MIKETI-603763 format. One line per field, with one value per atom (N, C-alpha, C): residue number from 1; x, y, z. Coordinates in steps of 0.1 Angstrom, whole numbers. Example, Ala and Ser with C-alpha at 12.3 -4.5 7.8 and 13.67 -1.06 7.14 Angstrom:
MIKETI-603763
n [1 | 1 | 1 | 2 | 2 | 2] $
x [132 | 123 | 132 | 128 | 137 | 129] $
y [-57 | -45 | -33 | -22 | -11 | 0] $
z [78 | 78 | 78 | 71 | 71 | 79] $
END
This chain:
MIKETI-603763
n [1 | 1 | 1 | 2 | 2 | 2 | 3 | 3 | 3 | 4 | 4 | 4 | 5 | 5 | 5 | 6 | 6 | 6 | 7 | 7 | 7 | 8 | 8 | 8 | 9 | 9 | 9 | 10 | 10 | 10 | 11 | 11 | 11 | 12 | 12 | 12 | 13 | 13 | 13 | 14 | 14 | 14 | 15 | 15 | 15 | 16 | 16 | 16 | 17 | 17 | 17 | 18 | 18 | 18 | 19 | 19 | 19 | 20 | 20 | 20 | 21 | 21 | 21 | 22 | 22 | 22 | 23 | 23 | 23 | 24 | 24 | 24 | 25 | 25 | 25 | 26 | 26 | 26 | 27 | 27 | 27 | 28 | 28 | 28 | 29 | 29 | 29 | 30 | 30 | 30 | 31 | 31 | 31 | 32 | 32 | 32 | 33 | 33 | 33 | 34 | 34 | 34 | 35 | 35 | 35 | 36 | 36 | 36 | 37 | 37 | 37 | 38 | 38 | 38 | 39 | 39 | 39 | 40 | 40 | 40 | 41 | 41 | 41 | 42 | 42 | 42 | 43 | 43 | 43 | 44 | 44 | 44 | 45 | 45 | 45 | 46 | 46 | 46 | 47 | 47 | 47 | 48 | 48 | 48 | 49 | 49 | 49 | 50 | 50 | 50 | 51 | 51 | 51 | 52 | 52 | 52 | 53 | 53 | 53 | 54 | 54 | 54 | 55 | 55 | 55 | 56 | 56 | 56 | 57 | 57 | 57 | 58 | 58 | 58 | 59 | 59 | 59 | 60 | 60 | 60 | 61 | 61 | 61 | 62 | 62 | 62 | 63 | 63 | 63 | 64 | 64 | 64 | 65 | 65 | 65 | 66 | 66 | 66 | 67 | 67 | 67 | 68 | 68 | 68 | 69 | 69 | 69 | 70 | 70 | 70 | 71 | 71 | 71 | 72 | 72 | 72 | 73 | 73 | 73 | 74 | 74 | 74 | 75 | 75 | 75 | 76 | 76 | 76 | 77 | 77 | 77 | 78 | 78 | 78 | 79 | 79 | 79 | 80 | 80 | 80 | 81 | 81 | 81 | 82 | 82 | 82 | 83 | 83 | 83 | 84 | 84 | 84 | 85 | 85 | 85 | 86 | 86 | 86 | 87 | 87 | 87 | 88 | 88 | 88 | 89 | 89 | 89 | 90 | 90 | 90 | 91 | 91 | 91 | 92 | 92 | 92] $
x [9 | 1 | 7 | 5 | 17 | 10 | 21 | 17 | 8 | 0 | -6 | -7 | 0 | 2 | -7 | -5 | -16 | -22 | -14 | -15 | -26 | -22 | -29 | -41 | -50 | -60 | -68 | -82 | -94 | -89 | -94 | -87 | -98 | -108 | -116 | -109 | -107 | -99 | -85 | -78 | -68 | -69 | -80 | -86 | -88 | -93 | -102 | -80 | -76 | -63 | -53 | -56 | -51 | -61 | -69 | -80 | -76 | -74 | -70 | -55 | -45 | -33 | -37 | -45 | -48 | -55 | -64 | -69 | -61 | -50 | -42 | -30 | -27 | -23 | -31 | -45 | -50 | -56 | -54 | -58 | -71 | -75 | -86 | -85 | -78 | -78 | -86 | -100 | -116 | -118 | -117 | -119 | -109 | -96 | -85 | -91 | -90 | -95 | -105 | -116 | -127 | -127 | -123 | -119 | -106 | -98 | -86 | -90 | -98 | -105 | -112 | -123 | -131 | -121 | -112 | -104 | -94 | -91 | -84 | -91 | -102 | -114 | -114 | -113 | -115 | -100 | -91 | -78 | -70 | -69 | -57 | -44 | -42 | -29 | -21 | -30 | -22 | -15 | -5 | 6 | 6 | 5 | 6 | -6 | -17 | -29 | -30 | -23 | -17 | -9 | -2 | 10 | 3 | -7 | -16 | -30 | -34 | -38 | -32 | -18 | -8 | -10 | -7 | -5 | -15 | -27 | -42 | -42 | -40 | -40 | -31 | -19 | -9 | -15 | -20 | -20 | -37 | -42 | -48 | -43 | -33 | -23 | -16 | -19 | -11 | 2 | 7 | 17 | 28 | 27 | 37 | 29 | 35 | 21 | 30 | 23 | 24 | 26 | 34 | 34 | 26 | 7 | -1 | -2 | -4 | -9 | -3 | 11 | 20 | 18 | 16 | 13 | -1 | -10 | -24 | -21 | -14 | -12 | -7 | 8 | 9 | 4 | -7 | -12 | -23 | -31 | -41 | -34 | -22 | -12 | -13 | -10 | -7 | -21 | -28 | -42 | -47 | -46 | -50 | -42 | -26 | -22 | -25 | -26 | -30 | -44 | -52 | -64 | -66 | -57 | -55 | -47 | -35 | -33 | -41 | -50 | -60 | -69 | -73 | -86 | -80 | -64 | -59 | -58 | -56 | -53 | -65 | -77 | -88 | -92 | -100 | -106 | -110 | -102 | -109 | -125] $
y [-12 | -1 | 14 | 22 | 31 | 44 | 51 | 60 | 72 | 78 | 90 | 100 | 107 | 124 | 131 | 141 | 148 | 158 | 165 | 175 | 166 | 154 | 149 | 143 | 146 | 149 | 160 | 156 | 172 | 182 | 193 | 205 | 204 | 203 | 201 | 190 | 176 | 170 | 175 | 182 | 190 | 200 | 206 | 216 | 210 | 195 | 189 | 181 | 178 | 180 | 185 | 197 | 210 | 213 | 210 | 212 | 199 | 189 | 180 | 186 | 188 | 196 | 206 | 215 | 225 | 220 | 212 | 205 | 198 | 188 | 186 | 194 | 203 | 216 | 223 | 220 | 227 | 218 | 203 | 192 | 187 | 191 | 181 | 167 | 154 | 144 | 134 | 137 | 130 | 134 | 145 | 155 | 144 | 147 | 142 | 127 | 119 | 105 | 104 | 108 | 108 | 112 | 123 | 127 | 116 | 114 | 105 | 91 | 87 | 75 | 74 | 83 | 83 | 90 | 94 | 92 | 83 | 77 | 66 | 52 | 56 | 41 | 47 | 59 | 62 | 59 | 65 | 65 | 57 | 47 | 36 | 39 | 47 | 48 | 61 | 71 | 82 | 85 | 80 | 81 | 95 | 105 | 115 | 117 | 108 | 108 | 100 | 84 | 77 | 81 | 91 | 97 | 105 | 113 | 124 | 113 | 101 | 92 | 87 | 83 | 79 | 88 | 104 | 114 | 114 | 115 | 116 | 101 | 95 | 81 | 82 | 88 | 91 | 101 | 113 | 124 | 120 | 105 | 105 | 97 | 94 | 82 | 93 | 88 | 98 | 100 | 112 | 119 | 106 | 110 | 105 | 100 | 85 | 81 | 82 | 82 | 90 | 75 | 79 | 65 | 60 | 69 | 60 | 51 | 56 | 46 | 35 | 34 | 28 | 16 | 19 | 11 | 5 | 13 | 4 | -8 | -3 | -11 | -22 | -27 | -35 | -44 | -33 | -41 | -50 | -44 | -51 | -64 | -66 | -75 | -88 | -82 | -90 | -100 | -90 | -95 | -106 | -103 | -112 | -125 | -126 | -137 | -144 | -138 | -144 | -150 | -145 | -151 | -162 | -164 | -173 | -185 | -184 | -191 | -200 | -192 | -202 | -208 | -203 | -209 | -226 | -222 | -234 | -245 | -243 | -250 | -262 | -253 | -260 | -275 | -283 | -292 | -288 | -295 | -293 | -293] $
z [2 | 0 | 1 | -10 | -10 | -4 | 5 | 16 | 11 | 16 | 11 | 19 | 13 | 17 | 22 | 32 | 31 | 21 | 13 | 5 | -10 | -10 | -17 | -16 | -4 | 0 | -8 | -3 | -7 | 3 | -1 | 8 | 17 | 22 | 30 | 43 | 38 | 45 | 50 | 48 | 51 | 60 | 58 | 72 | 81 | 78 | 91 | 101 | 93 | 97 | 105 | 97 | 107 | 118 | 117 | 126 | 142 | 134 | 147 | 152 | 145 | 149 | 159 | 159 | 165 | 180 | 174 | 188 | 197 | 194 | 199 | 209 | 204 | 208 | 222 | 220 | 229 | 241 | 241 | 251 | 245 | 229 | 225 | 221 | 227 | 220 | 217 | 224 | 217 | 207 | 201 | 191 | 180 | 184 | 174 | 170 | 183 | 178 | 170 | 173 | 163 | 149 | 149 | 131 | 124 | 132 | 127 | 126 | 133 | 132 | 120 | 118 | 105 | 91 | 94 | 81 | 82 | 88 | 86 | 80 | 86 | 77 | 61 | 59 | 44 | 38 | 45 | 39 | 46 | 44 | 58 | 53 | 43 | 41 | 43 | 48 | 56 | 64 | 62 | 73 | 85 | 79 | 86 | 99 | 95 | 100 | 112 | 108 | 115 | 130 | 126 | 136 | 145 | 140 | 144 | 155 | 153 | 160 | 174 | 168 | 183 | 187 | 186 | 197 | 206 | 196 | 203 | 214 | 209 | 218 | 231 | 230 | 241 | 250 | 245 | 252 | 262 | 258 | 267 | 283 | 281 | 287 | 302 | 317 | 325 | 324 | 322 | 320 | 330 | 341 | 349 | 363 | 363 | 372 | 385 | 398 | 410 | 418 | 429 | 437 | 441 | 443 | 450 | 436 | 425 | 413 | 411 | 412 | 409 | 421 | 436 | 444 | 443 | 438 | 432 | 424 | 413 | 405 | 408 | 419 | 421 | 434 | 440 | 453 | 445 | 432 | 426 | 419 | 416 | 410 | 419 | 434 | 443 | 448 | 448 | 454 | 443 | 431 | 423 | 420 | 425 | 428 | 436 | 449 | 462 | 463 | 454 | 450 | 443 | 433 | 424 | 432 | 441 | 449 | 455 | 462 | 469 | 461 | 453 | 446 | 440 | 432 | 430 | 438 | 452 | 463 | 466 | 463 | 470 | 460 | 463 | 453 | 441 | 427 | 415 | 416] $
END
C-alpha cells in the first residue's frame, strides 16, 4: 500500500487534519481521536493521520504516574495472585 500524503487529500480533509493538530495542542484528544479514526477508515494509507492518531491516544495516558498509582497497580496484581493461589489449592 502506497503512503498517502496529506497534500494529496481533498482540501476539506486537509483542513480537518489542521484542525486536529490545533485540537491536540489545546488538549482536545477526544476530537482528534474521532476525526482521525474517521479519516483512517476512508484513507488507511495516510501516514500523517496515523501519527496524529497515535499522539491523540498518548495524550489520554497519564504523563507521570504517581506513587499511589504505582502502589495501586502493584497491590492489585498481588491481590490477584493471592486469590488465584487460594483457588488453585482447593479441590478441583
